[in-house]
N, C-alpha and C positions, 0 to 999 in steps of 0.2 A: 504494500500500500504506500502511495506517495505521501509525503509529509509537508506540512507548512507551519511556519512560525509567525505569530503575531506579537509585535512589540508595541504595547499601547497601555493606556490606563484602563482601570476597571470601572464599569458602570453598574452600580448596585441595583438599578432597575432592570438590567438585562437587555436593554434595547440598543446600546451602542458599545464602543470600546471593545475590550477583549471578549466580552460575552457575545456581542454581535458577531465578532470575527470567528470565534470558535463554532458558533451555530452555523454560520455561512460555510466555513471550510468543511465541517462535517457533512452538511447537506449536499455539498458539491463533491463528495467522495474522496477527501483527503484526511489524513490524520493530523489533527490540530494540536499545536503546542503554544505556550504563551510565556512571555517575559513581561512582567508588570512594571510599568513606569510610575504609576501612582494609583492610590485608592481614592475613590470619590464617593461622597454621599449625594446621591441624586435620584430623581425620578423623572417622569415624562414632562414635568413642568419646570424643572430647573436643577441647578447644582447648588448645594448648600455647604459643601466642604471638600477640600482636596488635601491629601497627604502624600507627598512624593516619597519614593524610595531613594536611598542613597546611591550615588554612582557605583560604589563598591558592591552593593547588593545587586544592582542591575547587571554588573559585569559577572558576578557569580552565577546569576540565573542563566545568562547567555553561555557561559563556559559549560555549565551542566548540560545544556541542551546540545550544543555543537559537539561535545566530546562523547555523546551517547547516541542520540537519534538526530542525525544530521538532517536539517530541513532542505527539501527540494525547492522551496520558495520561502521568501520572507516578506511580510507586510509590516510597515510601521505606520502608526497613527499619531495622535497628538502627544508630543513630548515638549514640556513647557520650559525646560532649562537648558542652557548651553552645556553644562557639565554632563547631563544625561545624553544629549545628542552626540557629544564627543565620544562617550563610552560606546554607544551603539555603532557609530561609524568605525571606530578603531577595531572593535571586535568583528564586525562584518568584513573588514579588510583582512584582519588576521586569519579568519577562517575561510577566506575566499568564497564568501556566500554568493549564491547565484539567484537569479530571478527575483530581484528585490523590487517591491512595489512600495512607493512612498506616497502616502496620503498627506500632503503638506498642509496640515491643519494649522493655519496661521490667522485667517480672517474669516469670520462668520459671514454668511450670506447677507446679513444685515449691515456688514461693514465693520463690526466691532472686532478689535484685535484680540486674539486669544493667547498669544505668547509674547514675550518681550522682544524688543528690537534686537538685543544681543543674541537671543536664541534664534531669531529669524536669520540673522547673519551667519550663525554657525550652521544652521540647517542648509543654507544655500552653499556654503563653502565645503562642508564635510559630508553631508548625507546625499544631497541631490545627485552629485556626480557618480555615486555608486548605483543609482537606480536603473533598472531596465525601463521603468515607466513611472511617471508621477501623475497624480490625479487631482489637479487643482480645480476649484470652482472659479467663477469669474473674478471675484475680488482677489483671490490668491494668484490667478493668472496675471492680474494687473500688478500685484506686488512683485512677482517674479520678473516681469518684463519692464516695469516702469512705464507702461503705456495703458491708456484707457481702452476698454473693449466694449463696443456697443453695436457692432455689426458683424455679420458672418465673415466679411473680408478682413476686418480687424482681428477676429478670432484666429483666422488662418495665419495672419502675419505674426501674431503673438506666439502661436504654437511653434512656428519656425524659429523665432527669436529665442524662446526658452530652450529649445533643443540645442541651438548653437551656443548659448551661454553656459549651459550646465552639462551638456553631453549626454542627455538622457531622453528617452522617448517621453512624450507628453500626451495625456488624454485630457483635453480641456472640456470640462463639463459645462454645457451651455446653459441649462436651466431655463426657466420661463422668461428671464429677463432678456434673453437673446433670441432663442428659436425653439420654444417649447421644450422638449426633452432630448434634443439632439446633441450628441457629444462628438468631439473632433479628435482623432488620433493622428499624431505625426511621429513617425519612427525614424526620421532622418532620410527617408527615401520618398515616401508619398503621404499625402493627406487623405485620410479616410473618415468619412462622416458615418456615424451610427445614429440612425433616426429612431426616435422613440415617440410614442403617443402620450399626450398628457393624460394622467390619471388623477381625477379629482379626489385625492385622499389626503386628509390633514395629518395622518399618522406617518410622518417622514423622519422621525427620530432614528438616527443611525444609518441613513441611506448611504452616506459617504463611506462609512466603515464597511458596510455590506458590499458595495461595489468593488472597493479595492481588495477586499478579502476574496471575493469571487474571482477577480482577475488573477490574484496570486494562486488560487486553487487551480485554475486552468493552466498557468505556467508550470506549476508543480507536476501536473499530469502530462506535460510534454506538448501541449498545444502552443502554437505560435502566438505572438502578441495580438494580432487582429482577431483571431479566433477566440482567444481568451476574453477579450473585451466584448465581443459579440455575445458569447455565452453569458457573461456577467450581466450584460444589459437585459438579456432575456430573463435571467434569474430575478433581478430586482424588479422588473416589470411584473412578473408573476407574484412577487411578494406584495407589491403595492396594490395590485388588482384584487388580492384576497380581502382587502378592507378590514384587516385585523384592528380592533379597537379595545385596548385593555385598560387605559388610564384616563384621567381627566384631561390631560394635555395631548401632546403629540406622542402617541403610544409607540412602543417598540414594534418593529415589523419583522424581526429576524427569526423566522421559523422555517422548518424544512419544506422547501418547495422543489427539491430535487431528490429523486430516489435512485440509488445505485449510480450516482454520478450523471444521471440524465437530466437535462435542463428542460424547462417548460418552453413551449413555443410562444 
């Protein structure tokens, strides 16, 4: 069985973070492992507390994983401090990790910054160049490129610029602000649009975690990047279409929508 590692924070409500990643990886037919960067007290309506692990403890987690069950793919989520990002990058280089998917959680869709400027600089310098693909939303694409994105053409230009600047494939998530649910992949050779239909579901907590984890699962199983992205888009569309509603706010959506590694149409 192929294996995948998520390096991210814990979501006590189970809808995002490592819980979402583990559910997604399991549903997509790979063995999931985790290295926890932080504990959070949160539910579908918000976060009330965060407790980071120490850099030494994060390193110990990563060493235990790589020296026993080597991951075929790695996904990283929100890491809020430079010290933790540096540990992750150093260990991934040390173990020559492959198929790294970075969800560069820096800026919320609302525009609010989620990590410090120093941590963003470290993320750009240390972690992004290691990635096979990164999955920024529109505000994050703007942060990485230094350019505004408001049209399809600007999105294509920014994707190329991000690739040239950081040397990694990029999946720019369009979102409703640009073009409904269409995402753009640039792998250094060609631009590929992945069209998605808008699903009127307010329960979108954890969608970014789910998408990046599904992509990592596909890469772990040996699919190429475009196929992994296409399958991940199908998976998340199936999750949203199920209209799961568990909480008062934007409820977690990450549940098994794939059986034996097969993806929904």
